[in-house]
C-alpha positions in Angstrom: 24.3 -8.2 22.9 21.0 -6.5 23.8 21.7 -7.4 27.4 25.1 -5.7 27.4 23.4 -2.6 25.8 20.8 -2.7 28.6 18.1 -2.8 25.8 16.4 -6.1 26.2 13.0 -5.0 25.0 12.0 -6.4 21.6 10.6 -9.4 19.8 11.7 -11.7 17.0 9.0 -13.8 15.3 9.5 -16.3 12.5 6.5 -17.7 10.6 7.5 -21.2 9.5 5.5 -23.7 7.6 5.4 -26.7 9.9 5.5 -29.3 7.1 8.2 -27.9 4.8 10.0 -25.8 7.5 10.3 -23.0 5.0 10.5 -19.4 6.4 7.3 -17.6 5.3 7.6 -14.4 7.3 9.8 -12.5 9.8 8.8 -9.9 12.3 11.3 -7.9 14.5 10.9 -5.1 17.0 13.5 -3.5 19.2 16.9 -2.1 18.9 18.6 -3.0 15.5 15.4 -4.4 14.0 15.7 -2.3 10.9 19.2 -3.8 10.2 18.3 -7.4 11.2 15.3 -7.7 8.9 17.5 -8.0 5.9 18.5 -11.5 6.9 14.8 -12.4 7.2 14.0 -10.9 3.8 16.8 -12.9 2.2 15.6 -16.1 3.9 12.1 -15.6 2.4 13.4 -14.7 -1.0 15.7 -17.8 -1.2 13.2 -20.2 0.2 15.3 -20.9 3.3 14.4 -23.4 5.9 14.3 -22.6 9.6 17.3 -24.9 9.9 19.3 -22.7 7.4 18.9 -19.7 9.8 19.5 -21.8 13.0 22.7 -23.4 11.6 24.2 -20.2 10.1 27.1 -19.0 12.2 26.5 -15.5 13.6 29.1 -13.4 15.4 28.8 -13.3 19.1 27.8 -11.1 20.9 25.7 -9.3 18.2 22.1 -8.4 17.8 22.0 -10.5 14.6 22.0 -13.7 16.7 18.4 -12.8 17.4 17.3 -14.2 14.0 19.3 -17.4 14.6 17.9 -17.9 18.0 14.3 -17.4 16.8 14.9 -20.2 14.3 16.4 -22.4 17.1 13.2 -22.0 19.1 11.3 -23.6 16.2 13.4 -26.7 16.9 12.9 -26.5 20.7 16.1 -25.0 21.9 17.9 -21.6 22.1 21.6 -21.0 22.5 21.4 -17.9 24.6 18.0 -17.9 26.1 17.9 -15.5 29.1 15.8 -16.8 31.9 14.1 -14.6 34.5 14.8 -15.4 38.1 
């Protein structure tokens, strides 16, 4: 969605315990970050695993997919990774 808005600057960072895979922290910058952080706060509060975020269905195309894709990166893949080239 950020690409269609021509607003690709930003960053999503998940802090995940490598052993338990629990989400310990979430950092977001860029367009819509203030709205998307709620999903990260809920994940921390409920003790979610990175897989909980990665496997949650998110509407497409939306900025909320950013959190899902950050969790996917923890597992070594990303559904909509834009490559430079």
